[in-house]
N, C-alpha and C positions, 0 to 999 in steps of 0.2 A: 518564070518566077525568079525572083532575085534572092540571093542568099543574104539573110539579115544578120548573120554572125559578124561581129566586128573583127576586123583584121588586126593582128598584133603587129606592133611596131618594134623594131629591135631597140634594146636598151643601150644607151650610150654608156660604155664603161671606160673610165679614165685609164690612162696608161700609168703604170707604177713609176715609170721613169720621169714623169713630169714633175717640176718643182712644186706645183700646187698640191699634188697628192702627197708628196714627201712632207710638205709643211703640215698638212692636215694630220698625217700619222704622228708627227712630232707633237702636235697639239693634243691629240688623243692620249698619247703616252704621258704627257705632263699632267693632264687632267686626272688620269687614273692615279698617278703618283700622289697628287694633292688629296684626292678623296681617300686614298689609303692611309695617308699620314693623319688626316683629320679623324678617322675612325679610331686610330690608336691613341691619340692624344685627346683627352676630354676637353671640351670647350667649357670654360667656366663663366664666360661672359653672358651666355644665353641660358635661360632657364626653360624647363619643359612647360608647355602650356597646361593650364589647369583643365581638368575634365569637369564639366558641369552636370553631367548625367541628365540632360534635358531640362535643367533648371533655369536656363536662359542667362547664365553667367553670374547670377547673384548667389548669395549664400542660402543654404537650406534653412527653412524655418525651424525654430527650436520647439520640440514637442512639449506638451503640458506635463508629461510624466517626468521630464528632466527638470522642470521648474518646481515640482512638488517636494515638500519636506518629508523626510523619512518618518513614518508613523504619525504623520500630521492629521490624518483623517479627512473626512469630507465636511464641508460646511453644513450640510443637512443629510439626514439619514435617508437612504433610498428604500423603496418598498420591499425589495427582496432580501435586504440584510437581516431583518428581524427573523424571518422564516429560516434563513440559513443558520443563524446563531442558535435558534431553538433546536433545529435538527442536529447540529453538531453536539450540543450539550446533552441531548437525549441519547445520541449514539454513544457518547463517552460513558454516560451512566450505565447504559445497558451492557456495554463491553466490560466495565469494571465489575458489575454484578455477576456476569457470566464467568469472569475470571476468578472472583473471590469464592463464589458458591459452587464451583465445579467440583465434582467428586474426585477424590484422590485415587487414581488408578495405577499407582506404582506397584511394582512387584513386591516391595517390602511390606506395604500395607496389606496386600492380599495374603502374603505368607504369614504375617502375624495374626490376622483374623482366622486363618486356617488352623494355626497352632492353638489359638485360644479355644476354637470349637472342638478340636480333638481332646484337649485337656478337660474341657467341660464334660464332654461325652464320656470320657474315661472316669471322671469323678462321679458321674451319675450312675455308672455301671452299665451304660448302653453300648459301650465299645471296649472290647478286651485288648485287641491288637490293631493298630492302624494299618491299613492296606495302602501300598504305594499306588498312586494314580486315582484315588477316590477322593472326591471333594466332600468334606464334612460340614462346611459352612454353607448349608443350603436352607431353604425355607422349611423343608420337611423336618430338619433337625432343630431348627430354631423355634418353630411354632407348633402348637398342638392343634391339628386340624380336625381331630376326632372328638370334639366336645359333644356332650349329651344334649345340652340345651344351648341355643344361640344366645340366650340371655346370660348364660354362665359359661363363657368360652374357656375359662381356666379350670373348670370342674371343681370349684370351691364348694366346701360343705356349708350348709346353712348353719349359722350360729345366732339366729334371731332370738332363740330362747334366752341366751345369756344377756343379749342386749335388751330384751323386753323386761327382764327382771330388774336390771339397772334403771331403766326408764321409769318403771312403776315406783321404785323407791324414791326417785327424784321428784316425781309428781306428788307423792304423799307428803314429802318434806315441804314442798312449796305450798300445799293446801294448809298444812299446819301453821305455817308462817302467816298465811293470809288470814286465818281465823283469829289469830292473836291480835 
């Protein structure tokens, strides 16, 4: 069997003392010096090439949004615009109503209503001395839930007799006027 590996040949290396090698080292040094000075001093005669970003060398097309006038609108209304405007207007109205009709929950409002309730209860004789930590502005103190009749929640007395007498007198006067 034969060995198929290629055999290496020795590389010819030039001698440093030969004039050809010395000349090539001088050329290399000169080239390096030139490239070094070119990097330091900017070249003004050549300009950098333009990058086209895959555009083929021409200019980019101008988009329609750049040509549009500010607040110019559209030539015709689109279908979604009406729905959007109605939704925005409804949202604004609901937000304003919620803001205007929101209850006042500040500490000053609560304290003033509590003080009014204590003064009212003291004036009615239901409270002798206010107790710290007790809330007096409650439904139990504001409303009378123990009414005798659901038709008469404020336990008012019947004064129909007085009204009936007045009504009878008015009716008699009207009859007399009609007879004449």
